[in-house]
Each structure stands twice: as C-alpha cells, then as structure tokens.
C-alpha positions in Angstrom: -42.9 19.6 -19.6 -40.6 16.9 -21.0 -41.7 15.5 -24.4 -42.4 11.8 -23.7 -41.1 10.4 -27.0 -39.5 11.5 -30.3 -40.5 10.4 -33.8 -39.3 7.0 -35.0 -39.9 6.3 -38.7 -39.1 2.7 -40.0 -37.3 2.4 -43.3 -36.2 5.1 -45.7 -38.6 7.8 -46.9 -38.4 6.7 -50.5 -40.1 9.8 -52.1 -37.3 11.8 -50.6 -34.5 9.3 -51.3 -35.2 9.3 -55.1 -34.8 13.1 -55.3 -31.4 14.9 -55.6 -29.6 15.5 -52.4 -30.5 19.0 -51.0 -28.4 21.3 -48.9 -30.9 21.3 -46.1 -31.8 23.8 -43.4 -29.6 24.3 -40.2 -30.3 22.8 -36.8 -31.3 25.2 -34.1 -28.4 26.4 -31.9 -28.6 29.0 -29.2 -31.6 30.9 -27.8 -34.0 32.9 -30.0 -37.3 34.6 -29.7 -40.1 34.6 -32.2 -43.6 35.9 -32.7 -44.8 32.4 -33.8 -43.4 28.9 -33.2 -44.6 25.9 -35.2 -43.5 22.4 -34.1 -43.5 20.0 -37.1 -42.7 20.7 -40.7 -45.1 18.4 -42.5 -48.3 19.4 -44.4 -49.9 20.9 -41.3 -46.9 22.8 -40.0 -45.7 24.3 -43.3 -49.3 25.2 -44.3 -49.7 27.0 -40.9 -46.4 28.8 -41.6 -47.6 29.9 -45.1 -51.0 31.1 -43.7 -49.3 33.0 -40.9 -46.9 34.7 -43.3 -50.0 35.8 -45.3 -51.7 37.2 -42.2 -48.6 38.6 -40.5 -46.1 39.7 -43.2 -43.6 41.3 -40.7 -43.7 38.7 -37.9 -40.9 36.3 -37.1 -42.0 32.8 -37.7 -40.0 29.8 -36.7 -40.6 26.1 -37.6 -38.9 23.3 -35.8 -38.6 19.9 -37.5 -37.4 16.9 -35.5 -35.8 15.2 -38.5 -34.9 16.0 -42.1 -37.7 17.6 -44.1 -39.9 15.0 -45.9 -38.3 12.1 -44.1 -41.2 11.7 -41.6 -44.9 11.0 -42.5 -45.0 13.9 -45.0 -42.6 11.9 -47.2 -44.1 8.5 -46.4 -47.7 8.7 -47.7 -49.0 7.5 -51.1 -49.3 11.0 -52.5 -53.0 11.2 -52.9 -54.6 14.6 -52.0 -58.1 13.3 -52.0 -61.1 15.7 -52.2 -64.0 13.3 -51.7 -65.1 11.3 -48.6 -62.4 8.7 -47.7 -63.5 7.0 -44.5 -61.0 4.0 -44.1 -63.4 2.4 -41.6 -66.2 2.1 -44.1 -66.7 -0.6 -46.8 -66.8 2.0 -49.7 -65.3 5.2 -48.2 -68.7 6.9 -47.9 -70.5 8.2 -44.8 -73.3 10.5 -43.9 -74.3 12.6 -46.8 -74.3 16.1 -45.2 -71.0 15.5 -43.4 -69.4 14.1 -46.5 -70.4 17.2 -48.4 -68.8 19.4 -45.7 -65.6 17.2 -45.7 -65.4 17.5 -49.5 -65.5 21.3 -49.3 -62.8 21.2 -46.6 -60.6 19.0 -48.7 -61.0 21.1 -51.8 -60.2 24.2 -49.8 -56.9 22.5 -48.8 -56.1 21.3 -52.4 -56.6 24.9 -53.7 -54.3 26.2 -51.1 -51.6 23.7 -52.1 -52.0 24.4 -55.8 -51.7 28.1 -55.1 -48.5 27.5 -53.1 -47.1 25.4 -55.9 -47.6 28.3 -58.4 -46.4 31.0 -56.0 -43.2 29.1 -55.1 -42.6 27.9 -58.6 -42.5 24.2 -57.5 -41.3 21.4 -59.7 -44.3 20.3 -62.0 -44.2 16.9 -60.4 -44.9 18.3 -56.9 -48.7 18.4 -57.4 -50.8 17.5 -60.4 -54.6 17.8 -60.7 -55.2 14.4 -62.2 -58.1 12.7 -60.4 -57.8 9.2 -59.2 -59.3 5.7 -59.7 -60.8 3.3 -57.2 -59.6 0.0 -58.7 -61.7 -3.1 -58.3 -60.1 -6.6 -58.7 -63.2 -8.6 -57.7 -66.9 -8.7 -58.0 -67.2 -7.5 -54.4 -64.8 -4.6 -55.1 -66.9 -3.7 -58.1 -70.0 -3.7 -55.9 -68.2 -1.3 -53.5 -67.5 1.0 -56.4 -71.2 0.9 -57.5 -72.3 1.7 -54.0 -69.8 4.5 -53.7 -70.9 5.8 -57.2 -74.5 5.9 -55.9 -73.3 7.9 -52.9 -71.5 10.3 -55.2 -74.6 10.7 -57.4 -76.5 11.7 -54.3 -73.8 14.2 -53.6 -74.0 15.4 -57.2 -70.3 14.7 -57.7 -69.0 13.7 -61.2 -67.6 10.3 -61.7 -67.2 7.6 -64.3 -67.2 3.8 -64.2 -64.4 2.1 -66.2 -64.6 -1.4 -67.5 -61.9 -4.0 -67.5 -60.6 -3.0 -70.9 -60.3 0.7 -69.9 -58.5 -0.3 -66.7 -56.0 -2.4 -68.7 -55.4 0.5 -71.1 -54.6 2.8 -68.1 -52.7 0.4 -65.8 -51.2 -2.1 -68.3 -52.5 -5.1 -66.3 -55.6 -7.2 -66.7 -55.8 -7.6 -62.9 -58.7 -5.1 -62.5 -62.3 -5.8 -63.4 -63.4 -2.2 -63.2 -62.6 1.2 -61.8 -64.4 4.3 -60.5 -62.8 7.5 -61.7 -63.3 10.8 -59.9 -61.6 14.0 -61.2 -60.9 16.1 -58.1 -57.9 14.4 -56.5 -54.5 16.0 -56.8 -51.5 13.7 -57.0 -48.3 14.6 -55.2 -44.7 13.7 -55.2 -45.0 14.4 -51.5 -41.3 15.0 -50.8 -41.0 17.3 -53.8 -44.0 19.2 -52.6 -42.8 19.5 -49.0 -39.3 20.6 -50.2 -40.9 23.2 -52.5 -43.2 24.5 -49.8 -40.3 24.8 -47.3 -38.1 26.4 -49.9 -40.7 29.0 -50.8 -41.3 29.8 -47.1 -37.6 30.1 -46.4 -37.4 32.7 -49.3 -40.3 34.5 -47.6 -38.3 34.8 -44.3 -39.8 31.9 -42.5 -37.0 30.3 -40.4 -37.0 26.5 -40.7 -34.7 24.4 -38.5 -34.2 20.7 -39.3 -33.0 17.9 -37.0 -34.2 20.0 -34.1 -36.6 17.9 -32.1 -38.4 19.7 -29.2 -37.5 17.8 -26.0 -39.5 20.1 -23.7 -42.2 22.7 -23.9 -42.9 25.0 -21.0 -45.5 27.7 -20.6 -44.1 30.9 -21.6 -43.9 29.3 -24.3 -40.4 28.0 -24.3 -39.4 25.1 -26.5 -36.1 23.4 -25.9 -34.2 21.4 -28.5 -30.9 19.5 -27.9 -28.8 22.6 -28.8 -31.2 25.5 -28.7 -34.4 27.2 -27.4 -37.2 29.2 -28.9 -39.5 31.5 -26.9 -42.7 32.6 -28.5 -46.1 33.8 -27.2 -48.0 31.5 -29.6 -47.2 27.9 -30.6 -48.9 25.6 -33.1 -48.4 21.9 -32.5 -48.4 20.2 -36.0 -47.2 16.8 -34.9 -50.2 14.6 -35.7 -50.2 11.6 -33.3 -47.3 13.0 -31.3 -49.7 15.4 -29.7 -49.9 12.7 -27.0 -46.1 13.0 -26.6 -46.6 16.6 -25.6 -49.2 15.6 -23.0 -52.4 16.3 -24.9 -55.3 14.1 -26.1 -53.9 11.3 -23.9 -55.8 8.0 -24.5 -57.8 9.5 -27.3 -55.6 8.9 -30.4 -55.0 5.6 -32.3 -51.5 5.3 -33.7 -51.6 3.3 -36.9 -48.8 2.3 -39.3 -49.3 1.6 -42.9 -46.6 0.2 -45.2 -45.3 0.7 -48.7 -42.7 -0.6 -51.1 -41.2 1.1 -54.2 -39.5 -0.7 -57.1 -36.2 0.2 -58.5 -36.3 2.5 -61.6 -37.8 0.6 -64.6 -35.8 0.4 -67.8 -37.3 1.7 -71.0 -37.9 -1.9 -72.1 -39.7 -2.7 -68.9 -41.9 0.4 -69.2 -42.9 -0.7 -72.7 -43.5 -4.2 -71.5 -45.8 -2.9 -68.9 -47.7 -0.6 -71.2 -50.6 1.5 -70.0 -50.3 5.2 -69.0 -46.9 6.3 -67.9 -48.3 7.9 -64.7 -51.4 6.8 -62.8 -52.7 6.1 -59.3 -55.3 3.7 -58.0 -56.8 3.4 -54.5 -58.4 0.0 -53.7 -62.2 -0.4 -54.0 -62.0 -1.9 -50.6 -60.4 0.6 -48.1 -58.2 -2.2 -46.7 -56.9 -3.3 -50.1 -53.8 -2.3 -52.0 -53.0 1.1 -53.3 -50.9 1.3 -56.4 -49.1 4.2 -58.1 -47.1 4.2 -61.3 -44.8 7.3 -61.4 -42.3 8.6 -64.0 -40.4 11.7 -62.9 -37.2 13.0 -61.4 -36.5 9.6 -59.6 -37.3 7.5 -62.7 -40.2 5.3 -63.6 -41.3 3.2 -60.6 -44.2 1.4 -59.1 -45.4 1.9 -55.5 -47.4 -0.8 -53.6 -49.1 0.1 -50.3 -51.1 -2.1 -48.1 -51.4 -3.5 -44.5 -52.3 -1.5 -41.4 -51.3 -2.2 -37.8 -52.1 -0.4 -34.6 -49.0 0.3 -32.6 -49.6 2.4 -29.4 -45.9 2.9 -28.8 -45.5 4.5 -32.3 -42.7 2.1 -33.2 -42.4 -0.9 -35.5 -39.5 -3.3 -36.0 -37.4 -4.0 -39.1 -38.8 -7.5 -38.8 -42.3 -6.1 -39.3 -41.2 -4.2 -42.4 -39.7 -7.3 -43.9 -42.8 -9.4 -43.1 -45.1 -6.9 -44.7 -42.7 -6.5 -47.6 -43.5 -10.1 -48.6 -47.1 -9.2 -48.8 -46.2 -6.3 -51.1 -44.2 -8.6 -53.3 -47.2 -10.9 -53.7 -49.5 -8.0 -54.5 -47.0 -6.7 -57.1 -46.5 -10.1 -58.7 -50.2 -10.7 -59.0 -50.7 -7.3 -60.7 -47.6 -7.1 -62.8 -46.4 -10.6 -63.9 -44.7 -9.0 -66.9 -42.3 -7.3 -64.5 -41.2 -10.5 -62.8 -37.5 -9.4 -62.8 -38.2 -6.0 -61.1 -37.5 -5.9 -57.4 -38.2 -3.4 -54.6 -35.6 -0.8 -53.8 -37.3 0.8 -50.8 -39.6 -0.5 -48.1 -41.0 1.7 -45.3 -43.7 2.3 -42.7 -45.6 5.6 -42.3 -47.5 6.8 -39.2 -51.2 7.6 -39.3 -53.2 9.1 -36.4 -56.9 8.3 -36.1 -59.6 9.1 -33.6 -62.4 6.7 -32.7 -65.0 9.2 -33.8 -63.1 10.3 -37.0 -62.5 13.9 -35.9 -59.3 16.0 -35.6 -57.3 16.9 -32.5 -57.7 20.5 -33.2 -58.0 23.9 -31.4 -56.6 25.9 -28.6 -55.3 23.6 -25.9 -54.0 26.2 -23.5 -53.6 30.0 -23.8 -51.4 30.5 -26.8 -51.0 26.8 -27.6 -52.9 25.4 -30.6 -53.2 21.9 -32.1 -53.5 20.9 -35.8 -53.3 17.1 -35.3 -55.0 13.8 -36.0 -55.7 13.7 -39.7 -57.5 10.4 -39.7 -55.6 8.9 -42.7 -55.9 12.0 -44.9 -52.7 13.7 -43.9 -52.1 15.5 -47.1 -55.5 17.3 -47.4 -56.5 17.4 -43.7 -53.0 18.3 -42.5 -53.0 21.2 -45.0 -56.5 22.3 -43.9 -55.9 22.0 -40.2 -52.6 23.9 -40.5 -54.3 26.8 -42.2 -57.1 26.9 -39.7 -54.9 26.7 -36.7 -53.0 29.7 -38.0 -56.3 31.6 -38.5 -57.6 30.6 -35.0 -54.4 31.7 -33.4 -54.6 35.0 -35.3 -58.1 35.6 -33.9 -60.0 35.1 -37.2 -63.4 33.5 -37.4 -63.7 32.1 -40.9 -66.6 29.9 -42.0 -64.3 26.9 -42.6 -62.8 27.3 -39.1 -66.3 27.5 -37.5 -67.2 24.3 -39.5 -64.2 22.4 -38.2 -64.6 23.7 -34.7 -68.2 22.5 -34.6 -67.0 18.8 -34.5 -66.8 17.0 -31.3 -63.3 16.4 -29.8 -61.7 12.9 -30.0 -63.5 10.5 -27.6 -61.6 8.4 -25.1 -60.5 5.0 -26.2 -60.9 1.8 -24.3 -57.9 0.6 -22.2 -54.8 0.1 -24.3 -54.8 -3.7 -24.4 -58.4 -3.7 -25.5 -57.8 -1.0 -28.1 -54.8 -2.9 -29.4 -56.5 -6.2 -29.6 -59.7 -4.9 -31.0 -58.3 -2.6 -33.6 -55.7 -5.1 -34.9 -58.4 -7.9 -35.0 -60.7 -5.6 -37.0 -58.0 -4.7 -39.5 -56.8 -8.3 -39.9 -60.4 -9.3 -40.5 -60.9 -6.5 -43.0 -57.7 -7.4 -44.9 -58.8 -11.0 -45.1 -62.2 -10.0 -46.4 -60.6 -7.7 -49.0 -59.3 -10.9 -50.7 -57.9 -10.2 -54.1 -58.3 -6.5 -53.5 -55.1 -6.9 -51.4 
C-alpha cells in the first residue's frame, strides 16, 4: 500500500533549532531485516523502542523517522508533560471523575517512564524537570474556571494551591494574571533535548534509528519501503499520530488540528532583570483555548514562548501566510503580558500537528496481524504518546498488563461527519471558544 501523504511541518522546530547542531543518524539505504520495525521517532515511537529493548534485549529493533529527529511534532509542542485531566474541549479541563482518575494514573505512568529514561541515558538536566505547572487566569471568568477545576481536583483528592495576583507576579514578573492554580505533578520538558537524549540512549543500546527515511509504502509481510531502502519485519508499530490515516487506517475518524507558537530571541541579562520573576516557569491558560506561556533559561538562552490558536486542517498542511497571521496574535498576547519587553521580538514561529478523536480516545491496538497502532494522542502527545508507545510494545509482545487492559477497554475513535461539515463545525467551535476566552488569549 502506498502511503498517501508525508509529514509537512510549517516553520522551524524552535526547540531543536536553539540546541547545538548534532551529527544525526543516517538515512536508510539498502534492504535490511529486523525483528521489530517502528515507524515514527517521536514520543510514541521512541518509547516503544525503549520498552521493546527492555522486553527483547537481543532482538534487532529498527526505527524509521521521516525527517530529522525532533523536527516534527515531538519538537513542536509546549513541553508540558501533564499528569492531570486536560480535556481541551471542556471549559476547565475536567471531565468524568472516574475516567479522569484513570487518565491521571496513565499519565503518571508515562511521566515515570520518561524520568527513568532520563536517568538511565544521562540526559541533559534541562530535558525533563519535575516542576509542576500553573493554570494562569487573566480574568474573573478564568479565575472561576480555576475554582471549578480546583473543586474537581479536591473530589479527586489531588493536591493543588490557588495563587493570588501578587504570587503570580512574583513568579511571572507580570501583573497580567489575577490568579493561578498550581498543581505539582507535571514534568516540564525541553522536548527536543528529551527526544535527542532518548534517541541517543537507544542508539547506544543497539536500537537502529534512521532519520530522513520516510516510509512511502507498507505491504503485508511486513515490508516498509523508503526512498532509498527497505525494512522487512514480522511486527510493526505505527507511531505516526494523525498520519495513521496516511497508512490507510482510521479513515474519517481523526481530526487533524494545528496549534501555533512563537519563541523570542534570547533575552539579555538586562532584559531578564527587567522582567523579573522566576527564571524558569510555565503556565497553561485557565481557559483551554487561551494562551500558554513558558519562560525558559537553558542551553539556548533565556526566552519566552507564546502558544495559542487552533485550526482544523484535514489536509494536514498550513500555509506560511497562516503562520504569519497567527504570529500577529502571538505578538499581541506577548505585548499584553510583557510590556517591559517591548524591544524583544520573536525569532521563531511554527505550527505543530495535533490529532484528536471525536470521543477523545486513542487510535490504538492491533490493526492487522503484526501491525499495531500507537496514534491519536488528543492534544497530550508528550504523556499519551509515551504511554501508547509503551503499551503498543507490550501488546505486540503478548503481555497483558493492567494499564494495557485499561487503555484497551476504551471505545475506538468514532466516525466523523463528512469532511466539509467537520471542517466548518470544528473551526467555528474553536473560533467561538477563542473569542469567549477574551483576555485569556
């Protein structure tokens, strides 16, 4: 079967761009055989590779990545590995109590796996940090969202703390926020640093990773062809998120959403002191369709990242014109929050692909004999991608763990309405939600 389309990622992957240039892994050339083939070297694919290496220490494991490591969605997220419920379609992230408790356990399982990998592979300290996060509220309505979510967390018996405006200013350096809701379980990533570290550790553990090697066809056998090579393996794990449809699976059941971000140039020491606040922090918006903000200070310098806006794009492409248009919204959000940095401009702007299902479930499990999917992370690619990669490796290995049974108990993604209706309806809902978010944007 020919693969219908290859990944297209708009703008630079800034998290990767601010790191030192790496030597990289080779492209696949020639024909090889393996015990296991993983397609996709993001959070799901590399986590699957690590779990397979744990389970099958002598097997030959091959990973094919269409582009450079950390240049796709794995290097384009905001770097939050969130443990708690985070439903982007809700008003306050919360959902049904029992399901939220199960999702929290799943996310923490994934975070622990990532933290263990960071230790085992001696990753850079910036790669993953157990810091917690803040839901930042800029309006009375945002504060109400936080209060409602806090009540939900109380019912879940989850620790949390409400910050007032003075505490928020002490952390962020800006008086833009009225309040915040702090929860301790989130891990913060430099996502490209983490992906590089994970891939490097796996390569040292005899996992073969090939970059710039897109799969252009996949035939039963299983035989995966790339522009210059071919891999034959009895078992294959698809870790390509929304591109599962490009391989002919879950057709008409996945929503392809882009979100957008901008990153400033490196701040000078004077600008850092002018901003004040903590040198490193991260805030998700109290309204799920509001603006996410991170302040980082690491290998690539001290910078601010702004992320907002969502669009549904069934063809999985967006134009440079769209990036420029959304960038103007980022500039407004940045200026409103950080007027003291009025001479600081954005160095990078980019879009990142999300995959959602209408019923908020993954595209997961055995699709055909020997072919497994670890796709559709519903906006939580760092945690859910890690989780689904682990569990796909376990399922393909014939294990029946409690976590695997829990994920397999979910319904499959439901069919979407016809494409024009889905496009119109989803984008209308997102535009309405962004308008309602008001100053949370």
